[in-house]
N, C-alpha and C positions, 0 to 999 in steps of 0.2 A: 490033232486038233480037238479042242475041248468040246465043241458042239457035237462032233461025231461020237466022241467017247461017252458023253454024259447026258446031255439034254438038248433036244432039238429047239427048245424055246430059249436057250441061252443066247444072249447077244454078245458077239465077240467082234472086236475091231482093233486094228493096229494104229498106233500113233503115226501121224504122217511125218514126212521129212520136216525139219525145223525151219520152214519158210512161212512167212506171215499169212498168206492166203490159205494155205492148207491147215495151219494151226487154227485160224479163225473158224473155218468150216467145221473142223473137228469139235471145237468147243461149242459152237452154235448147235451142232447136231446132238451131242451128248449132254450138254449142260451140267457138267459135274459140279458138286458142291464142295468136294475135297479132292485133292490130287495127292496120291501116295506113290512116290517114286522109289523103287528098290534099287539097291546098290548106289552107284553114283552116276546117274544119267544127267548130265548138265546140258540142257537144251535152252539156250538163252531166249529164243523167240517164244517157246512154250511157257517158260517161267514168267516172262514179261507179260504176255497176254493173260495168263492165268491170274497173276497177281493183280493186273489192271481190272479184272472182273471181280475181285474180292474173294477169290477162291484160295483157301489155305493150301499150302504146299508142304507136304511132310516127306522128307528124305529119310528112308528107313534102311538100316543095314549099310549105312554110308561107308564106303571103302575107297581108298585112294592109294594106289601103288606109287612107288617112287617114279616109275616111268611115266605114268599118267600125270602126276604132279608136275614133272618137268615139261610135258607138253602143254598143260594148262597155264604154266607160268608165262609162256609165250603170248598168251592172251589174258594176262592177269587182270587188267582193268575190267574187261568184259566178264570174266569168270567171277571176280569179286562182286560186281554189281548183280550178277545172276544169283549167286548164293545168298546174298543179302535179302533176296525176295522170298526165301524159304521160311516158312513159319517155324518149323522145328527140324533139326537134323539129328538123327539118332545114329551116332557113329558105332561101327562094329568093334572098334578097339581104341585104346589110347593112341597108338601109332597113327591110326586113320584120322582121329581127331586132330592130332598134331599136324598131319599133312594138310588137312582142310584149313586149319588156322594159319598155316604157312602161306596159303593162297590169299586169304582175306582177313588176316588178323583175328582178334578175339571176336567170337560170335556169342551173344547171349542165348541164342536159340540152339546151341550145340550141346548135346548130351551124349554120354557114352553108355550104351545099353547092352553091348555085346552083340555077337553074331546071331542074327535071327534065323539063319539057314540051318543051324544045328541045335540039337538039344544041349543045353548047358545049364549050369547052376547060376541063376541070376544073382547079381550082387545084392547085398543087403538093402541098398537104397533103390532097387529097381522099381518097386511099387510106387514110391514117391515120385520117381522120375517119369514113370508112365502117366501118373495122375497130372503132373506138370504139363506134359504134352497134350493130354486130353483137354485140360482146362484152357489151354492156349488156343484151341481150334475154334471154339464158339460156333458150331453149326447145329442146325436143327436135327430132329429125328427122322429125316427123310430116309426111306428104306431103299436106297440105291447106292451101289458102290461099283467101282471100276478097277479092273486089273488090266493095265495097258503095257504094251511092249514086253509081253511074256515070251518065254521060249519053251521048246518042247520039254515036257515033263513038269513044268511049273503049273500049267493049267490044272492038272490033276490035283496037285497040292492045294491050289486055291479053291477048287470046287469042294474038296474034302473039308477045308476050313469053313466054307460057306454052309455046307450041310450041318456041321457042328453048331454054327451060329443059329441056324434055323431051329435046331433041337432045343437050344438053350433059350 
């Protein structure tokens, strides 16, 4: 648990189940200005309510296996509508981008940026792609961020990144 490991003042909370009342209470309590979702957590109620509040949704390191894509195809209209609410999708690979396109067709907000979980050599156009994403978000300099639905080990990485941001 990140609070025990690093800072007793750290606020930590888990996303609720994807039901309207729980999502509403979560958003009312935390009042996020930006939602950053890692991997491919497709939660229709969360995305709908977040979008309705004007909160940008950024799907980072978006990955979609063949098995997951088959499952999502069973709910394709709902999944398509959900993904169209995302401000920017940063796919981990061309294969993942193709899988996502297969669910909802061409998306202007879909970019391939590589797998963010591992050190890698960014593509030549990575800086311009990152700038495109930043420019599309249009949110103020509020000094609050949220890492939600994390797993064991990820909190340490998030806090290390936070400490680096504070130094810079």
